[in-house]
C-alpha positions as YAML, in Angstrom:
chain: A
units: angstrom
residues:
- id: 1
  name: MET
  ca: [25.42, -8.23, 12.52]
- id: 2
  name: THR
  ca: [27.63, -11.24, 11.91]
- id: 3
  name: SER
  ca: [30.86, -11.66, 13.83]
- id: 4
  name: ASN
  ca: [33.05, -10.30, 11.00]
- id: 5
  name: GLU
  ca: [31.05, -7.23, 9.91]
- id: 6
  name: ARG
  ca: [31.80, -3.60, 10.59]
- id: 7
  name: ARG
  ca: [28.79, -1.29, 10.82]
- id: 8
  name: LYS
  ca: [28.61, 2.48, 10.39]
- id: 9
  name: VAL
  ca: [27.56, 4.37, 13.51]
- id: 10
  name: GLY
  ca: [25.19, 7.28, 12.87]
- id: 11
  name: SER
  ca: [25.07, 8.92, 16.31]
- id: 12
  name: CYS
  ca: [26.54, 8.80, 19.81]
- id: 13
  name: GLN
  ca: [23.27, 7.30, 21.07]
- id: 14
  name: GLU
  ca: [24.33, 4.08, 19.30]
- id: 15
  name: LEU
  ca: [27.61, 3.86, 21.26]
- id: 16
  name: MET
  ca: [28.25, 2.36, 24.68]
- id: 17
  name: ALA
  ca: [31.35, 2.09, 26.84]
- id: 18
  name: GLY
  ca: [33.30, -0.94, 25.65]
- id: 19
  name: ASP
  ca: [32.27, -0.73, 21.98]
- id: 20
  name: ALA
  ca: [35.31, -1.07, 19.72]
- id: 21
  name: ILE
  ca: [35.33, 1.53, 16.95]
- id: 22
  name: GLU
  ca: [37.41, 2.79, 14.07]
- id: 23
  name: ALA
  ca: [37.33, 6.47, 13.07]
- id: 24
  name: PHE
  ca: [38.02, 7.48, 9.49]
- id: 25
  name: TYR
  ca: [38.80, 10.95, 8.17]
- id: 26
  name: LYS
  ca: [38.56, 11.29, 4.38]
- id: 27
  name: ASN
  ca: [38.64, 7.48, 4.07]
- id: 28
  name: THR
  ca: [41.85, 7.21, 6.15]
- id: 29
  name: LEU
  ca: [41.90, 5.33, 9.45]
- id: 30
  name: VAL
  ca: [43.02, 7.82, 12.11]
- id: 31
  name: HIS
  ca: [41.77, 6.31, 15.41]
- id: 32
  name: ARG
  ca: [40.87, 2.85, 16.69]
- id: 33
  name: GLY
  ca: [39.92, 1.63, 20.13]
- id: 34
  name: PRO
  ca: [37.28, 1.02, 22.77]
- id: 35
  name: VAL
  ca: [34.75, 3.70, 23.71]
- id: 36
  name: THR
  ca: [35.22, 4.80, 27.33]
- id: 37
  name: GLU
  ca: [32.55, 7.50, 27.70]
- id: 38
  name: THR
  ca: [29.90, 9.28, 25.62]
- id: 39
  name: ALA
  ca: [28.35, 12.76, 25.60]
- id: 40
  name: PRO
  ca: [25.49, 12.15, 23.14]
- id: 41
  name: GLU
  ca: [23.90, 15.55, 23.70]
- id: 42
  name: HIS
  ca: [27.06, 17.09, 22.20]
- id: 43
  name: GLY
  ca: [27.84, 14.40, 19.59]
- id: 44
  name: LEU
  ca: [31.11, 13.56, 21.37]
- id: 45
  name: PHE
  ca: [32.70, 10.43, 22.78]
- id: 46
  name: TRP
  ca: [36.05, 9.32, 24.22]
- id: 47
  name: ILE
  ca: [38.13, 6.31, 23.25]
- id: 48
  name: LEU
  ca: [41.42, 4.75, 24.30]
- id: 49
  name: ASP
  ca: [43.23, 4.97, 20.97]
- id: 50
  name: THR
  ca: [45.18, 1.77, 20.35]
- id: 51
  name: LEU
  ca: [47.08, 3.42, 17.48]
- id: 52
  name: THR
  ca: [48.66, 6.08, 19.73]
- id: 53
  name: GLY
  ca: [48.07, 4.70, 23.24]
- id: 54
  name: GLY
  ca: [46.30, 7.92, 24.31]
- id: 55
  name: ARG
  ca: [42.79, 8.94, 25.24]
- id: 56
  name: ARG
  ca: [40.98, 10.80, 22.43]
- id: 57
  name: LEU
  ca: [37.84, 12.92, 22.30]
- id: 58
  name: LEU
  ca: [36.05, 12.38, 18.99]
- id: 59
  name: ASP
  ca: [33.31, 14.44, 17.35]
- id: 60
  name: MET
  ca: [30.75, 12.45, 15.35]
- id: 61
  name: SER
  ca: [30.49, 15.28, 12.80]
- id: 62
  name: GLU
  ca: [34.20, 15.09, 11.91]
- id: 63
  name: PHE
  ca: [34.67, 11.36, 11.37]
- id: 64
  name: GLU
  ca: [33.03, 8.33, 9.82]
- id: 65
  name: ILE
  ca: [32.69, 5.93, 12.76]
- id: 66
  name: MET
  ca: [32.58, 2.18, 12.24]
- id: 67
  name: ARG
  ca: [31.70, -0.28, 15.01]
- id: 68
  name: MET
  ca: [34.07, -3.23, 14.92]
- id: 69
  name: PRO
  ca: [32.97, -6.86, 15.32]
- id: 70
  name: LYS
  ca: [32.25, -8.09, 18.85]
- id: 71
  name: HIS
  ca: [35.50, -10.04, 19.18]
- id: 72
  name: TYR
  ca: [37.42, -6.72, 19.02]
- id: 73
  name: ARG
  ca: [35.75, -5.40, 22.17]
- id: 74
  name: ASP
  ca: [38.44, -6.99, 24.35]
- id: 75
  name: ILE
  ca: [41.11, -4.65, 22.96]
- id: 76
  name: GLN
  ca: [43.89, -4.08, 25.47]
- id: 77
  name: VAL
  ca: [45.84, -0.85, 25.45]
- id: 78
  name: GLY
  ca: [49.53, -1.41, 26.04]
- id: 79
  name: THR
  ca: [52.16, 1.01, 27.21]
- id: 80
  name: PRO
  ca: [53.48, 3.07, 24.28]
- id: 81
  name: ARG
  ca: [56.99, 2.16, 23.21]
- id: 82
  name: ARG
  ca: [59.73, 4.73, 23.54]
...
C-alpha cells in the first residue's frame, strides 16, 4: 500500500489498535478515527470517532470499513466544542 491509498478492510482480524479507519454507510462517511480495541470473534471493534469526539462500537457487517494511509494513524482526538 502506498502512503496515499485507502484499502478496504474485510474483517476485524485485519485491524489493530492504532489503525486509522473510515466507516461508510450507504456510501456516506459516518465515522472516522483510530481503532482502540477489537473483538474479532464478534465482528466488532471500537474507535475514537474524530467526527463526534466520542467512542464508538462498530459492527463490520453494518459498514464498509476503509483503512486510511499510515500518516493518519497519529490522529489526535480533541475536546468537543460546545
